[in-house]
C-alpha positions as CSV (number, residue, x, y, z in Angstrom):
1,X,168.8,-114.3,64.9
2,X,170.2,-117.8,65.7
3,X,170.0,-120.1,62.7
4,X,170.3,-123.9,63.0
5,X,170.8,-126.5,60.3
6,X,169.5,-130.0,61.1
7,X,171.6,-132.4,59.0
8,X,169.6,-135.6,59.4
9,X,166.2,-137.2,59.0
10,X,163.2,-135.2,59.8
11,X,162.0,-137.8,62.2
12,X,165.1,-137.2,64.3
13,X,164.6,-133.4,64.5
14,X,165.5,-132.4,68.1
15,X,164.5,-129.4,70.1
16,X,167.0,-126.8,69.1
17,X,167.9,-123.5,70.8
18,X,167.4,-121.4,67.6
19,X,165.0,-118.9,66.0
20,X,165.1,-120.7,62.7
21,X,165.8,-124.4,61.8
22,X,166.6,-125.3,58.2
23,X,166.3,-128.8,56.9
24,X,167.3,-130.4,53.5
25,X,165.7,-130.5,50.1
26,X,162.7,-132.8,49.8
27,X,163.2,-133.7,53.5
28,X,159.6,-134.8,53.9
29,X,159.6,-137.5,51.3
30,X,163.1,-138.2,50.1
31,X,164.6,-136.7,46.9
32,X,165.7,-139.6,44.6
33,X,162.3,-141.3,44.7
34,X,161.3,-141.4,41.0
35,X,157.6,-141.9,40.2
36,X,156.7,-141.7,43.9
37,X,157.4,-138.0,43.6
38,X,154.0,-137.4,42.0
39,X,152.3,-139.9,44.3
40,X,153.6,-138.0,47.4
41,X,153.2,-134.4,46.1
42,X,150.8,-132.2,48.0
43,X,149.5,-128.6,47.8
44,X,151.4,-125.9,49.7
45,X,148.6,-125.9,52.2
46,X,148.2,-129.7,52.4
47,X,148.5,-132.2,55.2
48,X,152.3,-132.1,55.3
49,X,152.1,-128.3,55.6
50,X,149.8,-128.7,58.5
51,X,152.1,-131.2,60.2
52,X,155.1,-128.9,59.7
53,X,153.2,-125.9,61.1
54,X,152.3,-128.0,64.2
55,X,156.0,-129.0,64.6
56,X,157.0,-125.4,64.4
57,X,154.5,-124.5,67.2
58,X,155.6,-127.5,69.3
59,X,159.3,-126.6,69.1
60,X,158.8,-122.9,69.2
61,X,161.0,-122.3,66.2
62,X,160.5,-121.2,62.6
63,X,161.2,-123.9,60.1
64,X,162.3,-124.3,56.5
65,X,161.6,-127.6,54.9
66,X,161.7,-129.1,51.4
67,X,158.8,-131.1,49.9
68,X,157.2,-132.0,46.5
69,X,154.4,-129.5,45.7
70,X,151.5,-130.2,43.5
71,X,149.5,-127.3,41.8
72,X,147.1,-128.3,39.1
73,X,148.9,-130.5,36.6
74,X,152.3,-129.5,37.8
75,X,154.7,-130.8,40.5
76,X,157.4,-128.6,41.8
77,X,160.5,-129.1,44.0
78,X,159.6,-126.6,46.7
79,X,160.6,-125.3,50.1
80,X,158.4,-123.6,52.6
81,X,159.1,-121.2,55.5
82,X,156.8,-121.5,58.5
83,X,157.2,-119.2,61.5
84,X,157.1,-120.3,65.2
85,X,153.4,-119.7,65.4
86,X,152.7,-122.1,62.5
87,X,152.0,-119.4,59.9
88,X,153.3,-120.1,56.3
89,X,155.4,-117.1,55.3
90,X,156.9,-118.1,52.0
91,X,156.9,-120.9,49.4
92,X,159.6,-121.2,46.7
93,X,159.7,-123.5,43.7
94,X,163.2,-124.6,42.4
95,X,163.9,-122.7,39.3
96,X,167.1,-124.5,38.1
97,X,166.5,-128.2,37.7
98,X,169.4,-130.5,38.0
99,X,169.7,-133.2,35.3
100,X,167.2,-136.0,34.8
101,X,166.7,-136.3,38.6
102,X,164.8,-133.1,38.6
103,X,163.7,-132.6,35.0
104,X,161.9,-136.0,34.7
105,X,159.6,-135.2,37.6
106,X,159.4,-131.5,38.2
107,X,158.2,-128.3,36.5
108,X,160.7,-125.4,37.0
109,X,159.5,-122.5,39.1
110,X,159.3,-119.1,37.5
111,X,159.8,-116.8,40.4
112,X,163.5,-116.0,41.0
113,X,163.3,-114.1,44.3
114,X,161.0,-115.3,47.1
115,X,161.4,-113.6,50.4
116,X,159.8,-113.1,53.9
117,X,160.7,-111.1,57.0
118,X,161.4,-113.2,60.1
119,X,162.5,-111.7,63.4
120,X,163.7,-108.5,61.7
121,X,165.8,-110.4,59.1
122,X,164.9,-110.6,55.4
123,X,165.0,-114.3,54.5
124,X,165.4,-115.5,50.8
125,X,164.9,-119.0,49.6
126,X,166.7,-121.1,47.0
127,X,167.1,-124.9,46.5
128,X,170.3,-126.8,45.9
129,X,171.4,-126.3,42.2
130,X,170.0,-122.8,42.3
131,X,172.8,-121.5,44.4
132,X,175.3,-122.5,41.7
133,X,174.1,-119.6,39.5
134,X,175.7,-116.4,40.7
135,X,173.0,-114.3,38.9
136,X,170.3,-115.7,41.1
137,X,172.2,-115.1,44.3
138,X,173.0,-111.6,43.2
139,X,169.3,-111.0,42.4
140,X,168.6,-111.8,46.0
141,X,171.2,-109.5,47.3
142,X,169.9,-106.6,45.2
143,X,166.3,-107.3,46.3
144,X,167.4,-107.0,50.0
145,X,167.9,-110.6,51.1
146,X,170.0,-110.7,54.2
147,X,170.0,-114.4,54.9
148,X,169.8,-116.8,51.9
149,X,168.4,-120.2,53.0
150,X,169.3,-123.1,50.7
151,X,168.0,-126.6,51.4
152,X,169.9,-129.0,49.3
153,X,170.6,-132.7,48.4
154,X,174.3,-132.5,47.4
155,X,175.8,-135.8,46.6
156,X,179.4,-137.0,46.4
157,X,181.7,-136.2,44.6
158,X,180.5,-132.5,44.5
159,X,181.8,-131.5,47.9
160,X,183.4,-128.5,46.1
161,X,180.0,-126.8,46.0
162,X,179.6,-126.9,49.8
163,X,183.2,-126.2,50.6
164,X,184.2,-123.5,48.0
165,X,181.2,-122.3,46.0
166,X,178.8,-121.5,48.8
167,X,181.3,-119.3,50.7
168,X,182.2,-117.6,47.5
169,X,178.5,-116.8,46.9
170,X,178.1,-115.3,50.3
171,X,181.2,-113.1,49.9
172,X,180.6,-111.9,46.3
173,X,176.9,-111.0,47.0
174,X,177.4,-109.9,50.6
175,X,174.8,-111.9,52.4
176,X,174.6,-114.7,54.9
177,X,174.0,-118.2,53.5
178,X,172.6,-121.2,55.3
179,X,173.2,-124.3,53.2
180,X,171.4,-127.4,54.5
181,X,172.4,-130.8,53.1
182,X,171.6,-134.5,53.7
183,X,174.2,-137.0,54.9
184,X,172.7,-140.4,54.0
185,X,172.4,-142.8,51.1
186,X,169.3,-143.0,48.8
187,X,169.3,-145.6,46.0
188,X,172.6,-144.9,44.1
189,X,173.2,-141.5,45.6
190,X,175.4,-140.8,48.7
191,X,174.8,-137.3,50.1
192,X,177.9,-135.7,51.4
193,X,176.7,-133.6,54.3
194,X,179.0,-130.6,55.0
195,X,176.1,-128.2,55.7
196,X,177.2,-124.7,56.6
197,X,176.3,-121.2,57.7
198,X,178.5,-118.6,56.0
199,X,178.9,-114.9,56.8
200,X,179.0,-112.2,54.1
201,X,182.8,-112.0,54.8
202,X,183.1,-115.5,53.4
203,X,183.8,-116.8,56.9
204,X,182.3,-120.2,57.6
205,X,180.5,-119.7,61.0
206,X,179.5,-123.3,61.4
207,X,180.2,-126.5,59.4
208,X,178.8,-130.0,59.7
209,X,180.7,-133.1,58.9
210,X,179.6,-136.1,56.9
211,X,177.2,-137.5,59.5
212,X,174.0,-136.4,61.2
213,X,174.1,-133.4,63.5
214,X,173.0,-129.9,64.2
215,X,175.0,-126.7,63.6
216,X,174.1,-123.2,64.8
217,X,175.3,-119.7,64.1
218,X,174.2,-116.1,64.8
219,X,173.1,-113.9,62.0
220,X,173.0,-110.1,62.7
221,X,172.3,-107.0,60.7
222,X,175.3,-105.3,62.4
223,X,177.7,-108.0,61.0
224,X,176.1,-107.6,57.5
225,X,176.4,-103.8,57.6
226,X,180.0,-104.0,58.7
227,X,180.9,-106.5,55.9
228,X,179.2,-104.4,53.3
229,X,181.2,-101.3,54.4
230,X,184.4,-103.3,54.1
231,X,183.6,-105.3,51.0
232,X,181.9,-103.0,48.7
233,X,181.0,-105.3,45.8
234,X,177.4,-104.3,45.7
235,X,178.1,-100.6,45.9
236,X,180.8,-100.7,43.3
237,X,178.8,-102.5,40.6
238,X,178.5,-100.8,37.2
239,X,175.3,-102.2,35.8
240,X,175.6,-100.0,32.7
241,X,178.5,-102.2,31.6
242,X,176.8,-105.5,32.1
243,X,173.5,-104.7,30.5
244,X,172.8,-107.3,27.8
245,X,175.7,-109.6,28.8
246,X,174.0,-112.0,31.1
247,X,171.5,-113.6,28.7
């Protein structure tokens, strides 16, 4: 599977030679938008979902995008995976809310592992701050996730997350990670870019800079299998020792 990350505005999304295109957290509305979050929130099958499904069909690629989701009285920071035929395959609600930016406007999701199969690859979904919790990434690995897709809105001065933590997560839990950030300014936030696709070996297969652009990388089960044979973190775990220590 060829994975692409579009680091830039949704309106500038080009035709990309890839099987899956990943965009940033809350890409459809903006992230740091305060009370407008509730005004712009839509159901998972709302007008924005229809527009994104049509875009997937038009471009012939599967698409992951972030948006504010409304469900009854609650609003969630969500991402949705749509395949190249426009079918909605998975919807994930951010479980770990970051500071007042998230907590003032969103309800935390309560489903840790959301997955879907796409082109023979098991895709898992997280959002931004979620990936900074190793327990959550490990839960994905144990549940069979092969490619962990993480739309994000990482701002300066937290480049360490993109440069150091994300490769560490891929290596320690032995899966591919596609980490898709923004690269613009929104109110008092400057997003730092540095989107990346990382192999389970910890190798950065593709890395964006601080400005708009597209990066691509190939994700294969053969590479995942080879890495897990060489780096046996998952096989060497001793859960009997950890029980009761992660609460």
